[in-house]
N, CA, C and O of each residue as an XYZ file, in Angstrom:
264
protein
N      -9.231     -5.912    -17.554
C      -9.551     -6.171    -16.166
C      -8.930     -5.095    -15.288
O      -7.822     -4.621    -15.539
N      -9.634     -4.742    -14.307
C      -9.098     -3.758    -13.370
C      -8.439     -4.477    -12.205
O      -8.816     -5.592    -11.841
N      -7.453     -3.816    -11.635
C      -6.772     -4.397    -10.482
C      -7.643     -4.241     -9.246
O      -8.332     -3.232     -9.095
N      -7.617     -5.222     -8.369
C      -8.361     -5.045     -7.114
C      -7.693     -3.955     -6.276
O      -6.470     -3.925     -6.140
N      -8.480     -3.097     -5.739
C      -7.928     -2.019     -4.922
C      -7.958     -2.427     -3.451
O      -8.805     -3.207     -3.015
N      -7.014     -1.876     -2.712
C      -6.924     -2.162     -1.285
C      -7.719     -1.109     -0.545
O      -7.449      0.085     -0.673
N      -8.686     -1.541      0.221
C      -9.530     -0.622      0.978
C      -9.145     -0.710      2.438
O      -9.287     -1.758      3.067
N      -8.654      0.404      2.978
C      -8.299      0.438      4.394
C      -9.556      0.650      5.218
O     -10.433      1.436      4.860
N      -9.620     -0.047      6.296
C     -10.775      0.067      7.182
C     -10.455      1.064      8.293
O      -9.305      1.140      8.724
N     -11.429      1.824      8.764
C     -11.174      2.798      9.823
C     -10.599      2.160     11.092
O      -9.777      2.768     11.778
N     -11.027      0.950     11.398
C     -10.502      0.293     12.599
C      -9.044     -0.095     12.411
O      -8.284     -0.134     13.379
N      -8.643     -0.382     11.172
C      -7.257     -0.741     10.895
C      -6.340      0.460     11.148
O      -5.278      0.314     11.753
N      -6.743      1.624     10.692
C      -5.956      2.837     10.906
C      -5.844      3.130     12.395
O      -4.765      3.475     12.875
N      -6.932      2.999     13.125
C      -6.915      3.245     14.566
C      -6.010      2.239     15.276
O      -5.289      2.607     16.203
N      -6.040      0.997     14.859
C      -5.203     -0.026     15.485
C      -3.723      0.237     15.225
O      -2.895      0.060     16.119
N      -3.391      0.654     14.018
C      -1.999      0.954     13.695
C      -1.510      2.143     14.515
O      -0.394      2.117     15.035
N      -2.322      3.172     14.633
C      -1.939      4.344     15.431
C      -1.780      3.981     16.907
O      -0.841      4.439     17.558
N      -2.684      3.168     17.435
C      -2.598      2.776     18.840
C      -1.341      1.934     19.092
O      -0.680      2.093     20.118
N      -1.020      1.054     18.169
C       0.176      0.225     18.324
C       1.442      1.072     18.252
O       2.423      0.783     18.937
N       1.423      2.106     17.432
C       2.592      2.973     17.316
C       2.800      3.798     18.585
O       3.933      4.156     18.910
N       1.726      4.101     19.299
C       1.831      4.908     20.520
C       2.208      4.101     21.741
O       2.788      4.643     22.682
N       1.894      2.822     21.748
C       2.116      2.021     22.946
C       3.521      1.425     22.958
O       4.057      1.042     21.918
N       4.099      1.355     24.134
C       5.412      0.733     24.290
C       5.234     -0.778     24.363
O       4.406     -1.285     25.120
N       6.012     -1.475     23.579
C       5.941     -2.928     23.566
C       7.234     -3.478     24.173
O       8.305     -3.334     23.584
N       7.139     -4.101     25.334
C       8.363     -4.643     25.937
C       8.910     -5.801     25.103
O       8.154     -6.623     24.585
N      10.220     -5.848     24.987
C      10.864     -6.916     24.239
C      11.121     -8.107     25.148
O      11.332     -7.936     26.348
N      11.104     -9.303     24.593
C      11.443    -10.488     25.389
C      12.912    -10.414     25.837
O      13.687     -9.643     25.272
N      13.294    -11.196     26.829
C      14.692    -11.185     27.270
C      15.625    -11.683     26.154
O      15.229    -12.477     25.301
N      16.853    -11.204     26.185
C      17.832    -11.538     25.143
C      18.060    -13.049     25.023
O      18.145    -13.544     23.900
N      18.164    -13.814     26.134
C      18.356    -15.269     25.965
C      17.216    -15.944     25.182
O      17.462    -16.855     24.392
N      15.993    -15.502     25.400
C      14.863    -16.078     24.653
C      14.960    -15.725     23.176
O      14.668    -16.552     22.313
N      15.374    -14.488     22.888
C      15.527    -14.074     21.492
C      16.674    -14.827     20.817
O      16.575    -15.189     19.645
N      17.754    -15.061     21.551
C      18.877    -15.817     20.986
C      18.474    -17.261     20.697
O      18.899    -17.837     19.696
N      17.658    -17.842     21.570
C      17.170    -19.203     21.330
C      16.304    -19.240     20.066
O      16.405    -20.170     19.266
N      15.461    -18.234     19.895
C      14.632    -18.161     18.688
C      15.498    -17.970     17.447
O      15.195    -18.508     16.382
N      16.575    -17.202     17.589
C      17.508    -16.996     16.476
C      18.172    -18.309     16.069
O      18.318    -18.594     14.881
N      18.569    -19.100     17.053
C      19.188    -20.393     16.758
C      18.209    -21.348     16.078
O      18.576    -22.068     15.150
N      16.976    -21.347     16.543
C      15.960    -22.216     15.928
C      15.708    -21.795     14.486
O      15.617    -22.643     13.598
N      15.597    -20.498     14.250
C      15.374    -20.012     12.887
C      16.553    -20.372     11.991
O      16.364    -20.731     10.829
N      17.760    -20.278     12.522
C      18.952    -20.625     11.745
C      18.974    -22.118     11.416
O      19.307    -22.501     10.294
N      18.622    -22.961     12.388
C      18.597    -24.409     12.165
C      17.579    -24.796     11.100
O      17.783    -25.755     10.355
N      16.488    -24.050     11.034
C      15.436    -24.364     10.064
C      15.628    -23.643      8.734
O      14.786    -23.745      7.841
N      16.731    -22.919      8.602
C      17.054    -22.171      7.376
C      15.957    -21.161      7.034
O      15.622    -20.960      5.866
N      15.416    -20.542      8.050
C      14.381    -19.523      7.884
C      15.061    -18.161      7.824
O      15.335    -17.555      8.860
N      15.331    -17.680      6.619
C      16.088    -16.436      6.459
C      15.356    -15.240      7.059
O      15.970    -14.397      7.714
N      14.053    -15.167      6.837
C      13.291    -14.053      7.392
C      13.263    -14.111      8.917
O      13.379    -13.082      9.583
N      13.110    -15.296      9.461
C      13.121    -15.460     10.911
C      14.458    -15.082     11.522
O      14.506    -14.475     12.591
N      15.555    -15.442     10.842
C      16.885    -15.073     11.325
C      17.028    -13.561     11.343
O      17.529    -12.990     12.312
N      16.589    -12.918     10.279
C      16.686    -11.458     10.199
C      15.863    -10.796     11.291
O      16.345     -9.886     11.967
N      14.630    -11.242     11.468
C      13.772    -10.648     12.496
C      14.343    -10.856     13.898
O      14.366     -9.924     14.702
N      14.797    -12.055     14.191
C      15.350    -12.333     15.517
C      16.625    -11.534     15.764
O      16.830    -11.014     16.861
N      17.475    -11.435     14.755
C      18.711    -10.675     14.916
C      18.414     -9.208     15.203
O      19.059     -8.602     16.058
N      17.462     -8.644     14.511
C      17.094     -7.247     14.748
C      16.508     -7.055     16.148
O      16.791     -6.060     16.816
N      15.695     -8.010     16.582
C      15.108     -7.899     17.922
C      16.167     -8.044     19.009
O      16.074     -7.396     20.052
N      17.178     -8.892     18.776
C      18.261     -9.036     19.748
C      18.991     -7.706     19.891
O      19.298     -7.282     21.005
N      19.265     -7.056     18.783
C      19.965     -5.773     18.831
C      19.123     -4.733     19.552
O      19.644     -3.980     20.375
N      17.840     -4.681     19.259
C      16.971     -3.704     19.920
C      16.842     -3.974     21.409
O      16.759     -3.040     22.206
N      16.823     -5.251     21.792
C      16.689     -5.586     23.216
C      17.980     -5.316     23.984
O      17.944     -4.930     25.153
N      19.114     -5.519     23.327
C      20.381     -5.337     24.032
C      20.848     -3.889     24.033
O      21.538     -3.465     24.961
N      20.486     -3.129     23.016
C      20.865     -1.718     22.916
C      19.619     -0.897     22.659
O      19.338     -0.568     21.506
N      18.853     -0.550     23.697
C      17.578      0.137     23.499
C      17.701      1.490     22.805
O      16.744      1.946     22.179
N      18.862      2.142     22.902
C      18.970      3.460     22.291
C      19.167      3.390     20.780
O      19.054      4.414     20.107
N      19.459      2.213     20.230
C      19.626      2.086     18.791
C      18.284      2.255     18.110
O      17.332      1.534     18.411
N      18.206      3.185     17.214
C      16.986      3.408     16.440
C      15.902      4.151     17.168
O      14.830      4.368     16.602
N      16.130      4.546     18.383
C      15.106      5.286     19.136
C      15.234      6.771     18.830
O      16.348      7.275     18.688
N      14.107      7.486     18.726
C      14.177      8.931     18.433
C      14.667      9.741     19.616
O      14.777     10.964     19.523
């Protein structure tokens, strides 16, 4: 049996490029902290990681910026 191959669509590539070029404002830190607490209460490890990273990016915009 052959493995199914992943076929990228031209619109997908364009959407990824457009998203990379556009600035996405981050939610306020209190909202992100509330989401972090909810993720922690629900034992959602991925949610905790994502929220923690977003809190850092929102509070220190120069971190990770080129």
